[in-house]
C-alpha positions as CSV (number, residue, x, y, z in Angstrom):
1,X,14.5,89.0,72.3
2,X,11.4,87.1,72.4
3,X,10.8,83.8,70.1
4,X,6.9,83.9,68.6
5,X,5.7,81.1,66.6
6,X,3.2,81.6,64.0
7,X,1.1,78.7,62.8
8,X,-2.5,77.6,61.5
9,X,-4.0,74.7,59.6
10,X,-3.5,74.5,55.8
11,X,-5.3,77.3,54.0
12,X,-5.5,79.4,57.1
13,X,-3.3,82.0,55.6
14,X,-0.3,82.0,58.0
15,X,2.3,82.6,55.3
16,X,0.4,85.9,54.4
17,X,0.4,87.0,57.8
18,X,3.9,86.3,58.1
19,X,4.5,88.6,55.1
20,X,2.6,91.3,57.0
21,X,4.8,91.4,60.0
22,X,8.0,91.3,57.8
23,X,6.6,94.4,56.2
24,X,6.5,95.8,59.3
25,X,9.9,95.3,60.3
26,X,9.5,91.9,62.5
27,X,12.2,89.4,61.2
28,X,10.5,86.0,60.3
29,X,11.8,82.8,59.5
30,X,9.9,80.6,57.1
31,X,10.1,77.1,58.3
32,X,8.4,75.5,55.4
33,X,10.5,77.0,53.0
34,X,13.5,76.2,54.8
35,X,12.4,72.4,55.1
36,X,11.9,72.6,51.0
37,X,15.5,73.9,50.7
38,X,16.6,71.1,52.9
39,X,14.9,68.3,51.1
40,X,17.1,69.4,47.9
41,X,20.6,69.0,49.6
42,X,22.2,66.0,48.3
43,X,22.2,63.9,51.3
44,X,18.7,64.5,52.3
45,X,17.7,64.1,48.6
46,X,19.4,60.7,48.5
47,X,18.0,59.6,51.9
48,X,14.2,60.5,50.7
49,X,14.9,58.6,47.7
50,X,16.4,55.5,49.4
51,X,13.4,55.6,51.4
52,X,10.8,56.3,49.1
53,X,11.9,55.4,45.8
54,X,12.0,57.2,42.5
55,X,8.1,57.7,42.3
56,X,8.9,60.9,44.4
57,X,10.4,62.4,41.8
58,X,9.7,64.6,38.4
59,X,12.5,65.4,36.3
60,X,15.1,64.3,38.9
61,X,14.2,66.8,41.4
62,X,11.7,65.8,44.3
63,X,8.1,66.5,43.5
64,X,6.6,68.2,46.5
65,X,3.2,67.3,45.4
66,X,3.8,63.5,45.0
67,X,5.8,63.6,48.2
68,X,3.0,65.4,49.8
69,X,0.5,62.9,48.8
70,X,2.3,60.1,50.0
71,X,3.2,61.1,53.3
72,X,-0.2,62.4,54.2
73,X,-1.8,59.1,53.3
74,X,0.8,57.2,55.3
75,X,1.1,58.5,59.4
76,X,4.7,56.0,59.5
77,X,5.9,58.3,56.3
78,X,4.9,61.5,57.9
79,X,6.5,60.6,61.0
80,X,9.5,59.5,59.3
81,X,10.0,62.5,57.1
82,X,9.6,64.9,60.1
83,X,12.1,63.2,62.2
84,X,14.5,63.5,59.3
85,X,14.1,67.2,58.3
86,X,12.6,69.0,61.5
87,X,15.9,68.9,63.7
88,X,17.6,70.4,60.6
89,X,15.3,73.2,60.4
90,X,15.6,73.8,63.8
91,X,19.0,74.2,63.8
92,X,18.9,76.6,60.8
93,X,16.4,78.7,62.9
94,X,18.7,78.8,66.2
95,X,21.5,79.9,64.0
96,X,19.3,82.5,62.4
97,X,18.0,83.6,65.6
98,X,21.5,84.2,66.7
99,X,22.2,86.4,63.8
100,X,19.1,88.7,64.7
101,X,20.3,89.7,68.2
102,X,22.7,92.3,66.5
103,X,19.6,94.1,65.3
104,X,17.8,93.6,68.6
105,X,14.3,93.3,67.5
106,X,11.4,93.1,70.2
107,X,10.7,89.5,68.9
108,X,11.4,87.4,66.0
109,X,8.8,85.0,64.4
110,X,9.2,81.2,63.1
111,X,6.1,80.5,60.7
112,X,5.5,76.9,60.5
113,X,2.8,74.8,59.6
114,X,3.5,72.0,62.2
115,X,4.5,73.6,65.5
116,X,2.1,71.7,67.6
117,X,2.0,68.5,65.6
118,X,6.0,68.4,65.7
119,X,5.6,69.2,69.6
120,X,8.0,72.3,69.0
121,X,6.1,74.5,71.6
122,X,8.7,74.5,73.9
123,X,10.8,76.5,71.4
124,X,8.7,79.6,71.7
125,X,7.8,82.3,74.3
126,X,4.4,82.9,72.5
127,X,2.5,81.2,69.6
128,X,0.1,83.0,67.2
129,X,-2.4,80.9,65.4
130,X,-3.8,81.9,62.2
131,X,-7.6,80.8,62.2
132,X,-10.1,80.5,59.2
133,X,-13.5,78.8,58.4
134,X,-12.7,75.1,57.3
135,X,-14.7,75.9,54.0
136,X,-12.5,78.8,53.3
137,X,-9.4,76.7,53.9
138,X,-10.4,74.1,51.6
139,X,-11.2,76.6,48.8
140,X,-8.0,78.1,49.3
141,X,-5.7,74.9,49.0
142,X,-7.8,73.6,46.0
143,X,-7.3,76.9,44.2
144,X,-3.7,77.1,45.1
145,X,-2.5,73.7,44.6
146,X,-5.0,72.4,42.0
147,X,-5.9,69.2,44.1
148,X,-9.2,67.7,45.0
149,X,-11.3,68.5,48.2
150,X,-10.9,64.9,49.2
151,X,-6.9,65.7,49.2
152,X,-7.1,68.8,51.1
153,X,-9.2,67.0,53.7
154,X,-6.7,64.0,54.0
155,X,-4.1,66.8,54.8
156,X,-6.3,68.9,57.2
157,X,-7.1,65.4,59.0
158,X,-3.3,65.0,59.5
159,X,-2.8,68.1,61.2
160,X,-4.2,69.1,64.8
161,X,-7.7,70.1,64.9
162,X,-8.6,74.1,64.5
163,X,-10.2,73.7,67.8
164,X,-7.2,72.5,69.6
165,X,-4.9,75.0,67.9
166,X,-7.3,77.7,69.3
167,X,-7.0,76.2,72.6
168,X,-3.1,76.2,72.5
169,X,-2.9,79.7,71.0
170,X,-1.6,82.6,73.2
171,X,-3.0,84.9,70.3
172,X,-5.4,84.1,67.5
173,X,-5.4,86.2,64.2
174,X,-8.7,85.6,62.5
175,X,-8.1,85.3,58.5
176,X,-11.8,84.9,57.5
177,X,-12.1,87.7,55.0
178,X,-14.2,89.8,57.3
179,X,-11.6,90.9,59.9
180,X,-8.6,93.2,58.6
181,X,-5.4,91.2,58.6
182,X,-3.4,94.2,58.4
183,X,-4.9,95.7,61.4
184,X,-4.6,92.6,63.6
185,X,-1.0,92.4,62.7
186,X,-0.4,96.1,62.9
187,X,-2.1,96.1,66.4
188,X,0.1,93.4,67.7
189,X,3.2,95.0,66.5
190,X,2.4,98.4,68.4
191,X,1.3,96.6,71.5
192,X,3.8,93.9,71.5
193,X,3.1,93.4,75.3
194,X,0.0,91.4,74.2
195,X,2.3,88.6,73.2
196,X,3.3,88.4,76.7
197,X,0.6,88.9,78.9
198,X,0.2,86.2,81.6
C-alpha cells in the first residue's frame, strides 16, 4: 500500500483535490486539520500559550488567524511551532496508515501544506503537487480568509516557491480553472501506476 503526499502552495486548492480523491474511494489523511486538532489538546494549548502569550487567544481558544499572522512574520516562531506540532501529526498519520491496511487500497494520501518545508518527502512513495497561478491563489485566500493581499504574500513567501514544488513533484495537478480537476484526479485513480513510474 503506497503512501502518496499531496501538497501545494496556499490557495492552490489542494484540499479540494483531496476531497475529490476521497470521493473516488482513496483514503485521505488531512494533516492540516489534524494539526488544528492537536493545537487544541490541553498540553499543546498550554505550551503554545506559554511560548507566545495570551495574545494568540480569542475567547480562550487559539485563534488560527492570530497564530498564523504571528508565525508567518517570524521564521523562528514558525520553526518552533512546526517542531512542536509536526512529530505529533506524523505519529497520528502512521497510526491511521496502519488502520487502512485492512482495507488494502492501492494507495493512501496525506494532504499537507508543508511536506517540502518540513522535509517530510521521505515519508512518501510519491508526491502530487497541486499547482495554480499566483494571482488566482492570492484571490482565493483573500476571499476565503478575509485578509489583505500583503498578508497572503507574506504566507506565500514563507513557503517553498511554486517552481521548486513543481520540480520536486512526481505528478502535477493543474488547478487553474482551465483544466478539469475531476478529470485529472479520476485519471490518476484509474491509472494509478502513473504515480509509480520510474
